[in-house]
N, C-alpha and C positions, 0 to 999 in steps of 0.2 A: 504494500500500500504506500502511495506517495505521501509527501509531507502534507499536502492539502487534505488528503483523506484522513490522515492521522489527526490533524488539527480539527477537522469537522467532528470526528468521533469524540475528541476530547471536549469540544464545545457542547455536544449533545449530552455527554455524561455530566458536565458541570451544571447544565440547565436542569437536567433530570434530578440530580442530587438536591439542588437548591429549591426547585419548585415543586417537589414531591408533596403530596397532601398529608403525609405522616412524617414524624420525626425520624431522621436518619443520622447515624454516627458510625465512624470507623474507630475501633477500639483496639489498643495493643493487647498482646497476649497477657500482659500483666494487669490490664484493666484501665490503663490511661486512655483518656479521650484524645484521639488524634485529629479528628475532624467532625464537625457537626453542621447540620443545615439550620436554616432560620426557623423552620417549624419546630424543631426540638428546642432551640434557644427560647423561642416565644413561649412554648409550653412550660418550660422550667423557670422562665423569668430571668435568665442570665443573658449577658452579651456573649456572642460566639467566642470572642477572644478570651473571655473568662472561663468558659466551659472547657476549652481545650487545655487548660492548665489543671484540670481536675481529673479524678478517677471516677469510674462508675460507682465504686464503693462509697465514695464521699457524698454522692447525691442519691443514694438508695437508703430508704428507711431501714433502721437497724434490723428489724425482725425478718427482712427479706434478703439480707446480704448472704447468709450462709446457703440458702437454697440456690441463689443465683451463682455463687462460686462453685457449688457442687456440680451443677449442670455445665458450667463453663469448663471445668476440668474434665468432665466426661467427653466434651467435644474435643478438647486438646489431646486426649488420649485416643481419639478415634472411635470411641464406643458409640457415640451418636453423631449425626451430621448437623443437627440443628435442634433448637428447643424453643418453646414459647411458655411464658408465665405471665400472670397478672401480678403486679407489684406496685408498691407505693414509692414514689420519688419525693425528694425534699425540694420544695420550691424555694427560689431565692428569698422569698419573704418569710420562709420558715414553716409554712403549712405543708401538708401532704397532698399529693395529687396522684390519682390512680392511672396506670397505663398498662397496656398489653405489650410485652417485650418479646420480640422474635429475634434470635441470634443464630448466625451461621459463620463458619470460619473460612477464610481465604488462605491458602497455602502458597508458598513460593515455589519456584521451579525445582527446588530440591525436596519438596514435600514437607518442608518445615512450616510451622504456623507463622503467618505473616501478620494478619490483622483480622479482627472480627467485624462483621457487618451487623449492626443493631438497628432494628426497625421498632420505633416506639409509637404506639397508637394511643391517643387520648381516650380513655374510657371513664374519666372522672364523673361525668354526668350519669353514665350508665350505673356506676357504683352507687351514686347518691340515690338514684331511682330504686335500685335493689334494696338499699337500706330503708327507704320509705315504705317499700312494699313489705319488707319484713316486719316493720312496726305496725303496718295496717293489718297484716295477718295475725299478729299478736293481739291487737285490739279486737279483731273479728272473733278470735278464739274466746276472749273474755265475754263478748256479747252473747255468743251462742251457747256458752256454758250453762246459762240460766234456763235454756230451753231443752237441755239434754234428757229430761225425764219423759218428754212427749214428742221430741223432734229429733230426727236423724239429719244432721247437716254434714255435707261433704264438699270438698274442693278438689277438682281433678284437672288434668290437661284436656284440651278439646276433643281428643280421640278416645278418652276414657281408657287409657292404657296405664295411667299412673295416678294414684291417689296422693294428694298433697296433705289433706287434712280430713279427719273423721272425728266427730264428737262421740260421746258415750251413748248418744241416742240410738245408735245401731244395736248396741247390746241391750238397752232398755226396751226397745220396741220389738226387735226381731228375736231377742233372746240368744244371740249368737256372738261369737268373738269378732270384733271389728278387724282383727289382723287378717282374716280370710279375704277381706276386700283389698288389702295391699298385695296379696298374691294373685287375686283375680277380681279386678275392680267391678265387674258386672255380676258377681256371685249372687247378689241379692235378688236378681231376676228369677232365680230358680225357686224362690219362696213365694212368688206371686201366685195367687189363686189360678188354677188351670183355666177357669172360664174368662179370666182377664188377661192372661199372659200374652196372648197373640198381639193385641194392640199396644201393650206396654213395650214388648220387645221391638215392635216396629219403630217406635219413637227412639229407643236407645241404639238401634242399629244404624241410624243416620249419623254419619260422621263428616265434619265435626259437629258436635252436639249444638243445637240451637235452643231457643227458648221453648219451654214446654209447661203444660199444666194438666195434670192427670189425676184421676181418682180411681182407685182400685183396691182390691183386698189382698191380704197376705195371710200366710199361716206362720205363726211364730214357732219356736222350738218345742213348745208344749202342744202344738196342734191347734191353738186358739186362733180364730179368725179375727183379724183386725182390719179396720178401714183406714186407708192411707190417702192423704192428699199430697201428691208429689209435684213439686214445681222446681224450675231451674232457669238459669239465664247465663249467657256468655258474658265474659268481661274482656274489655279491649284495652290496648295500650294507647298512647297518645297518637300513634300513627294509624289507628284503626285496625290493627292486627289483633285477632282473637288470641288471648294468652291463657285464659282459665275458664272453667265452667263451674258454677256454684249450684248445688242442688239441696233442696230441703224436702224431707218426707215426714209429714205430720201424722201422728196417731190421732185421728179425729173421732175415734170411737167414743171416747168419754171426755175429751179435752178440747172441745171446739173453741173455747175461749182463747186458745193459743193462736188461732188463725190470724187474728187481727195484729198481734204483736209481730208475727213473722212477715205479714204483708208489709208492715212498716219497715222491717229490716231489709226486705228485698227492694222496697222503694228507695231506701237510702243507698243501697249498693248500685242501683240503676242511676241514681243521681250522681254518685261518685264517678261512674263510667262516662258521664257527660260533661264533667267539669274539670277545669284545670286545678290540679292539687295545690298549687301555690296561691293563686289569686281567688279561687272559688267561682270564677266566671266560666262561661261555656268554653270547652276546649275545641281544638281544630276539627275533630271528627263531628262533634255536635253542630258546630256552626255550618259545616258543609251540608249536613242534612237539612238544616233550616233554610239555607240558601237555595237548595234544590226545590224545596217545597215552595219557596217564594217565587221562583222562576215559573213553576207550574201554575201558581195563582195568577201571575201577570200574563202568562200565555192565554189565560181565559178572558183577557181584556180588562183586568183590574188596573187601578192606578199604579204606576211604577214606583219602585223604591230605589233608594240610593245606598251604595256600599262605600264606606269610608275606610281607607287603609292608613294605619298609623304606625310610624317607625320612630322609636325614641332616639334622639340624637346623642351621639358620643356615649352610649350606655356603657361601653367597655371601660371607659375611664372611671366610672363608679366602682366597678369590680376591681380594677387595677389599683385604685386609691384606697378604698375602704374594705375590699374583700367581697366575696360572693354573698355573705350574709346581709351586708348592706344593700347589695344589688337586689337580693330577693325582697328586702323591705321596700326598696324603691318601686319595684314592680307591683307589690301589693298596694302601696300608697297611691300610685298612679291609677290603679284599677278602682280603688275606693272613690277617688275624686271623680273619675270618669262616670262611674255609676250614678253619682249625684247630679250629673249634668244631663242625663238621658231621660227620655219619656218612657212611660211604662210599655209602650208598644215597640220601642227600639230594642235591638239585640246587640250585646257586647261580648266579644270573645277574644281569647289569646290564641294566636296561631302557633306561637312558640318563640322562645328567646324574648326579644324586645319588640315583637311585631303583634299588632292588634288590629281587629276590624270592628266597625260599628255598622249595623244594618239599620238605616233610617227608614222605617216602615211607612209606605205610602207617601214618600217625600221625593220631590223633584229637586232640580238645582237650586231654585229659589228657597225652598225649605231648608236645603243643606246650608245655604249661606247663613240663615238664622241660627242654625246649630253652631256654625263656625264662630259667629259673633258671640254666642254664649260661651264657647271655649275660650275665646280671647279675653273674656272678662273673668276667667277662672284662674285662681292661683294654683300652681302645681309645685308648691314648696313641700318637700318631704323631710321629716325628721327621722334620723336613724336610731337615736337612743343614746343614753349616756355612756355606754361602753366604748363608743367611738369618740375618744376624748381628745385632749389638747395635743397629743403628739401628732395627730392628723391635721391639726389646724395649721401647721407649718407647711403642709404639702401643697405644692402648686400644680399638681398633676391634673386637677380638675378645677377650672376657673369658676365653676358655678357652686363649688362646695363652700360651706360656711360653718362656723362654730359659734353657738349662742351660749351666753352665760346665764344660768338660772338664778333665782333669788337665793338659792342655797349655796351658790358658789360653784356648783358642779356644771360642767359644760356638756352640751349636746351638739352632735354634729348632724348636718343635713345638707341638702342640695336642692336646687331649683331645676326641675326637669323641663326640657324642651323637646319638641318632637316635630317631625315632618309628616304631612298627610296629603293624601290625594283621594279623589272620589270619582265614582262612575255611576251615573243613573242608568238603570237597566234599559236596554234596547233589544230589538229582535236578534241582534248578532250574538247576544249572550245566551248560550244554550245549556251551559253547565256551571256549577258553582266555581269550578277552577277557572273557567273563562272570566267570570265576574271578578274573582280575587286578582287574577293577573291584570285585568284592565285597571282596577283601582290601584294596584301596586305600581303599574307603569305610570299612572297619573301622579302618584306620590313621588316617584323618582324624577319625573319631569319637573315638578315643583321644586324638588331639592336641587336639581341642576340649575334651574333658573335662579334660585336664591344664591347658589354658589357663584354664578357668573356676576350677579349684582354685587356680591360681597367682594369679589376680585376687583371689579371696577372701582 
């Protein structure tokens, strides 16, 4: 290959290394960082020049170092070619961040270890969601424990091949050991009364399981006939993917009063599946359902509605300056203020991150202008709390941040939020919720670009 070809290959490698969507590093056999890309530097909060003076051991949380070294030595000895682990890194600001690390070894022409290639994928948000789900499951277990005498409650994967949770209701109602369901999740079907079994099995054979509401009879371990009211529903993640199914089987033979309590519990679970866990407003999946319904309504000749797309300005600087906890408080505070500016007929939702939408029901451009005037008169000052104290008052990373002194002499830190917005009133070219969101999003970026040009001038 001529010099021009070699130069082009080098240029392609350099751009690929720097512009890759995940963190990349070259690491010496001893663990020293030789080279890092900007994605990894940004994830860990260090300058690249600082990182290459460090070792991977120094930026790894202590409890994960030994596992990483053990696998690293296995690769060096040729026992394995590569490995992947989930581990905590130490951010430059001192807190821990989760990442998935994948490591492989490059050997020189003599077959000796030359350097490691480390791929670091940011999974911090994923881990936070897993932690929140674990807490929710613990809370769910406490809630349903009170129903165990007369209700069999279970949580499984959508294919009903793995049981995640069973309360003691199975033992109390069926008179059988709940561990048999861990071995065979649909074992309870064999105890359904023979006259009812066919239609019950038909529901449970449909995979993945969807919502159901059945009444049938069973025979418990003593041969006693019991009447069961069996209901269930799927649970979805923020991307609309089905992740779990929750089922409840009530013994309604003598305990009909339990029905109402469980209906309320299921209603709460359904509510949680439709709302953003941080702000309590509608989530992305729910607002897309609402938008599709609204499009169907307007296709029948009803008065059009307007969709507003909102993007918080420089939200990253809040996280960088005060941390993710303050960022979460800012999102909650913004949502609370926005809810107070809306009409009862309007719909407000968080798409994700710092992006929101407002559906102005039955509103055209003129009505939208009235809404924007109302927003302009609204203060979006957010207080973070007293734990974000004077040491952050000296930070100039966020020009909108402020520190207020209370009457007790204790400081509270806050910020004044600003945002960009765009809107699109429905027309016949909008046929799906995604079309509508994209149109409002484009209008928002158009406004943002115009504002930037004016600011530059």
